[in-house]
N, C-alpha and C positions, 0 to 999 in steps of 0.2 A: 468367338464373338457372335451374338445374334442381334437382330434388329428389332427393337420394340417401337411401336407407333404411339403417338400421344394424341389425346383429344384436347384441343385448345378452344373449342367453341363453347362459350359460357352457357348458351341456351341448351346445347346437347348435354353438357355435363350436368346441368340442373335436372334435365329429364331423366338421366340415370339415377341421381339421388332421389328424385321423386318416386321413381319405381321402387327403390330400396325401401323408402318409408311406407309406401302403399302396401307392398308385399310383406312387410315386417321381416325382410331377409336379414340373416345374421351377418354382421361385418366384424372384422378384426382390427383392433387398434393397438399400437404400441409406440413407445418412445424410440427415436432413432438409435439411441445408444444402448437399448435393451433388446434382447432377442425374444423375450417371453410376452406374447400378446394376450389380450383379453377380448372376449366376445361380447357384443351388445347389438342393439338395433337402433335405428334412427327414427326421429319424428320431426315434423315441421315446427319451426318457430316463426319464420317469415318466408316470403318467396325465395330468399337467397341465403337463409341461415337454417341450420338443423341442429337438433340437440341429441345427445346420447342418452338412452333410456336407462342403462345400468353402467356405471363406471366408477373407478376410484376417484378420489378428490383430485381435480386438475386445476392448476393455477393458470389464470389468464396469461396469454403470450406463449404458452408451451406449444411446441411443434410436435405433431403426431403423424405417424404413418398409418394410412387407411388402406385396407385390402378387403375385397368382396368378390363373390361369384354371382354372375347374372347371365342368364341365357347361355349357360355352359361355358362361360369365359370368365377368366380372372382379371380383375383390374386393380391398380394400385395408385394411390395419390398421397400427397402430403397436405395436411390441414393445420391451421393455426387456431388455438383456442381463444375465443373472444371473452367468454365468462365461463363459469363452472359447467363444463360439459357441452358448451355451445360453440359451433364453428361456422364460418362462412364457406360457400362452395369453393373448392380449390380452383386454381387457374389452369391446371392440366391434370389429366388422369392417364397413366401409362397402361397400355394394354399388355397383359402377360400371356400365358399359354392358353390355348383353347382346348377344352376337353373334347376327346373324340366321341364320348358318349355320356349321357346324363346318369348320375347316380343319386338315389334318394336315400338319405340316412334315417336310421331308426334310433330313438333314445331308449333308455332303460324302462320307461313306463309302457312301451309298446311290446306286446307279447310275441313278436316275430321270432321264430326259432327254426333251426335246421338240424336235421338228423341224417347223416350219411353213413352207409354201410358198404364195405369193400366188396363182399361176395354175396351172391344170392342164387340159391338153387331152388327155383319154384317159390315156395313160401318160406324156405329155410334160409336164415341169415347167418353169415359167418365172416371171419376176417376182422380187420380193423374197423372200428366205428368212431364216429365223431358227433358230438352233441353240443350245441352252443347257441348263443343269442346272435341273431342276424344284426350286423352293424350297418350295412348298407346294401342296396340292390340296384342292379343295372339290367339292361335288356339281355346281356350275355353272361353275367356272373354276379357273385355276391361275396361279401366279407363276413366271416363267422368268427366270433370270439372263441378261443380255445378253452371252452368250459370243461369239457370231458372228452378225453381220447383214451380208448382202451382197445381190447380185442375180445371177440366172442369165442375164439378158439386159440389157445396158446398165449403167448405173451405179446402185448402190444408193442409196436415199433414206432419210432419217431416219424412224423410226417415229413415228406420232402417233395420238392417240385416234381411234377410228373406222375405222382400217385394218382390212381383212379378209384372212384367209388361207383360201383354198379348200380346203386340206388341212393337217391337223396330225396328227402321229403321236407318241404318248407311249409310250416304252419304259422298261424297267427297273423298273416297278412290281412290288412283291413278289407273287410267285405269280400273276401276271396277264399274259396275252398283250398285245401292243401294242394300244393304243386309238387309233381313227381317228375323225376328224370334221372340223368346220370351226371357225374361231376368229375372234373380233373383239377388237381392241386396246381394253381398257377404260381403262388408264392406263399411263404410262411414267414411271419414276423413275430418273433418271440420276445423282443425287447419292448420297452414302453410300459405304460400303465395297464394296458389290456392287450395281451398277445392275441393274434388273430391269424386266420388262414384265408387266402383268397382262392375262391373256387370258380372255375369256368363251367357254366351249365351246358350240358349236351343232351340231345335226345328229347327235348320238350315237344309235346304235341302242340298242334295249332291252338287248341283251347287254353293250355297252360301258358303259351307264349302271349296270347291275347290277355290272359289274367295279369301277367307281369306288366304289360303295357298299361292296363287299367290302373294298376297300383301306382305306376310312375306318373300317370297323366295329371292327377290333382296337384303334384308336387312341382310340376313344371310351371314357370310363369307364362301361361298360355296367352296372356294379354300384353306380353312384353312388347314395347314399342308404340303402344297407343298414345302415350303421353309425349312422344317425340315431336319436334317441330316439323311442319309440313315441308319446309324448304331445307334441304340438306346443305351443310357447309362442306367445303372442299376437304377439310381436315376431319370430317365425320367418318369413322371407320366403316359405317354401314354403306358409304358411297364408294363403290369400287373404282370409280373413275377419278377420285380425288388424289392428292399427293400429300400423304401425311408426313409430318416432320419426323425423320428417322433419328433415333437416339441410340448410341452404341452403349451396350451394357454387357457385362461379363456373364456368360452362360452359367446357369446354376440349376440344381435340381428343383423340381416343382415344390412349392412351399407346402409344408404340412404343419397345421396348427396343433400343438400338443397341449392337452389339458393337464391340469394338476393331477399327479398320481394319487389315486385313492384306492384303498384296499378293496378287492372285489367282495361283494356281499356273499354271505353263505348261501348255498343252493337251497331253494325253497320248493315246496310242493306246489302243484298248480292251484290257482285260486279256487277256493271252494265257494260255490253259490248255492242258493236255495234249489235252483233247478238241477244242479249237479248232485246235490245230496239226495233228492228224490230219485234221480236216475240211478245212483249207486244203490240205493235201497231196493230198487226193483230188479236189479241184475242178479242172476243166480249163478253161483260158482260151485263147481264140483271138484273135490280133491280125491283122487284115486291113488292112495299110497298108505303104507303102514310105517313109514319112516318116522323117527321121533321128531325130526325138525319140521315135518309137514304140518303138525298140529300148531306149532308156533307160527308158521307162515299163514295158516288159516286164521289164527286169532289176530294177526296183524291186519289182515284185510277186514275183519269184523270191526276192529278199532278204527279203521279208516272210513267206515261208513257202509260197507257191503253187509247188509243184514241177512241175506239168504245165502249162507255158506254151508255146504253139506260135505261131510267127510265120509268116504267109503274105504274100508281097509281090505276088501276082497272083491272078487268078481260078482258074487251074489249080491253083496250090498250095493254095488254100482248098478247092477241090473235092476234091482228093486227101485233105487232112486231114480234112475233114468226112465223107468216105466211110468212113474208118477208125475213127473214134471219135465219141462224142457229147460236145459241149461244154456247159459250164454258163453261160458268158458270152462274148459276142463284142464286141470293140472294133473298130469299123468306121470307117475314114477316109471323109470325105465325098467324097474323090476319090482313087482309086488309079491312079497313072499317068495315062493319057488317058481313063479310064473313071470314071463316077459310081458311088460305092459303092452307091447305091440300086438302079441297074440290075443290078449284080452280084448283089445279094441276091435280086432277082426271079428271076434265072436259077438261082440255087442253090435257091430255094424250089420252082421248077418241077420240080426233080429230087428233091424231098422231102429236101433237105439243110438243116440248121440251122433246122428248124421249131421254133417255141416256145422258141427260145433268146433270152434277154434281150440287148438290144443297147444299147451306149453309143456314141454318135456322136462321133467326134473331129473338131474343127474348129479353124481358126485363130482365128475370131471368131464369136460368136453373132449371126446375122442372121436376117431374116425368112425368107430362103430356106432356111437351115439348120433353122428351126422347122418349115417345111412338110415338108422331107424327113424329119425326126425323126418328125413326126406320121404320115406315110405308112408308115413303118417300125415304128411303135409303140415307138420307142426309149424307154428308161426314163430317159435322162440325155443331156445335151449337155455335153461336156467340152472346154474351150478349152486348147490346148497350153501356154499360158503359166501356167495355174493350177497350184498346187503339188499334189504327189502326195498329201499328207495330207488335202486337201480331198476327193479322190475315194475314199479308202480306206474311210470309214464307209459310203458308199453301196454299195460293192462287198460289204462285209461283210453289209449288210442283204439284198442281192439273192441272194447265193450261199450264205450261212451260216445264214439264218433259215428 
């Protein structure tokens, strides 16, 4: 058994509901005999009555349970419908659990995304990788939808609590550059409408930690309490010297509001804007390979909007092309004809050609030998020929467009 306190002061209760209406905070409502709630917001009708902005048809006299989060605390109340969607302030609000930290949710329209990689040797990535939409963020962690889980070398394994990622990059946060650090799997939830993984952030620099705080700041009700009465009542939970009315309730797990299950949308390419199309058209890509599949890969990039794509099938062709222009990205085959791609790059570097150009190594299969070559070349990625073009595209965007 645990003790929950109740607010019984009408002026304080109205101040809470005023805050909900002013901040347009989402609340949950449901019939006492039903477990499935619906979400809505509140608006004023009169000083002591409020209306529900979006709701199913409700009959006057119905009794509803109301639940909301405010100032990182959950509150519950029971209200009675006066007319369609209108209710009077409740006589009491029960205080539930207090969250230890604030979490800010992101909806599907916000482009927040996280990519985590298990292993990293310099600029070479390996092991299990995770790519998904950010569901919510806190000062110490985040939840990421299980959009794509795989492996850069070998077969991918199921995620489990305690797994660590040596590198995580969070992009798409509002007015914030990408955030980098390490992550640890805190929990994995595969049931429900949208499976997700909880990640604890580690190793954030002071600047990235500050960026997280800046993202959270606009979502906190920073003016919470301004509308409260100047004189506190003894039953006001904000007055630590008061004696709230204890109510014995059965302990239960924190409430989780489940939305209706909807099929996840198919994966989409990043949104293309006029600025992105111009930037893609200005970027120069060089393919150094004579493999039959490389031409198809080059054509796929041309179709995606990269207009300056050059193909070289030998050392001499690559030397001529590199001497005439500066490239932004190089796709290098691990073996070109009878020569190793790594040896050809050493010769080109000795001539001061293709220096500081990011390299993506093209291989048939990821092996330990390929990892050694990629590490020596400081390649940013190892791409297997059998993998789809859509898997490679987000990385190329990150390398040449950011």
